C-alpha positions as CSV (number, residue, x, y, z in Angstrom):
1,M,-118.3,-0.9,99.2
2,T,-115.4,1.1,100.8
3,I,-115.0,4.8,100.3
4,L,-111.8,4.1,98.4
5,N,-113.7,2.1,95.9
6,K,-116.6,4.7,95.8
7,V,-114.1,7.5,94.8
8,A,-112.3,5.2,92.4
9,R,-115.7,4.5,90.6
10,A,-116.8,8.1,90.7
11,F,-113.5,9.1,89.0
12,Q,-113.2,6.0,86.7
13,T,-110.0,4.9,88.0
14,S,-108.5,2.3,90.0
15,P,-108.2,2.3,93.8
16,Q,-104.4,1.7,93.5
17,S,-104.0,4.7,91.3
18,I,-105.9,6.8,93.9
19,L,-103.7,5.3,96.8
20,R,-100.5,5.9,94.7
21,E,-101.4,9.6,94.1
22,S,-102.6,10.1,97.6
23,L,-99.3,8.8,99.0
24,R,-97.5,11.0,96.5
25,T,-99.3,13.9,97.5
26,Y,-98.7,13.2,101.2
27,L,-95.0,12.7,100.7
28,K,-94.7,15.9,98.7
29,Q,-96.4,17.9,101.6
30,K,-94.1,16.3,104.1
31,L,-91.1,17.2,101.9
32,I,-92.2,20.8,101.8
33,H,-92.6,21.0,105.5
34,V,-89.0,19.3,106.1
35,E,-87.2,21.6,103.5
36,S,-88.9,24.8,104.8
37,E,-87.8,23.9,108.4
38,M,-84.2,23.2,106.9
39,F,-84.3,26.5,105.0
40,I,-85.0,28.4,108.3
41,L,-82.1,26.7,110.0
42,A,-79.7,27.2,107.2
43,K,-80.5,30.8,106.9
44,K,-80.0,31.3,110.6
45,Y,-76.4,30.2,110.3
46,G,-75.7,31.1,106.7
47,V,-75.1,27.5,105.6
48,Q,-76.5,25.0,103.1
49,N,-76.3,21.8,105.2
50,V,-75.2,20.3,108.4
51,F,-71.5,19.7,107.1
52,E,-71.1,23.4,106.5
53,L,-72.7,24.3,109.9
54,D,-70.2,21.9,111.5
55,A,-67.4,23.3,109.6
56,K,-68.4,26.8,110.8
57,V,-68.4,25.4,114.5
58,Q,-64.9,24.0,113.9
59,Q,-63.7,27.4,112.5
60,G,-65.0,29.0,115.7
61,L,-67.7,31.1,114.0
62,F,-70.3,29.5,116.1
63,H,-70.0,28.0,119.6
64,E,-70.9,24.3,119.7
65,Q,-73.2,24.7,122.8
66,E,-75.4,27.3,121.0
67,T,-75.8,25.5,117.8
68,S,-76.0,21.7,119.1
69,E,-79.7,21.6,119.1
70,D,-80.1,23.1,115.7
71,Y,-77.2,21.0,114.4
72,F,-79.0,17.7,115.5
73,R,-82.2,19.0,114.1
74,M,-80.7,19.9,110.8
75,D,-79.1,16.5,110.6
76,Y,-82.4,14.8,111.4
77,L,-84.2,16.8,108.8
78,E,-81.7,16.0,106.1
79,T,-82.2,12.2,106.9
80,E,-85.9,12.8,106.6
81,Q,-85.6,14.6,103.3
82,D,-83.4,11.7,101.8
83,K,-86.0,9.2,103.1
84,I,-89.0,11.0,101.7
85,K,-87.2,11.6,98.3
86,H,-86.5,7.9,98.2
87,L,-89.9,6.8,98.8
88,L,-91.3,9.4,96.1
89,D,-88.8,7.8,93.7
90,T,-90.3,4.3,94.4
91,L,-93.9,5.4,93.7
């Protein structure tokens, strides 16, 4: 008997239910981490998203070379956020 089956039996639930809830918890934790990192970057530049950061660079409020690393990081994080939210919706 696997540990999953032992836990399921102890809590009188199905292994699938435990797996689903474990995945949901894991994804929520990942989402919290991603969103906290996004918040830090957004606060640094006074923006809500990567598009606003790009607009501020285009307006000359920030130099492209000083924001490029954060720009790509924020873009990546927004993509991860969308992916995690989609996965949570499928559970």
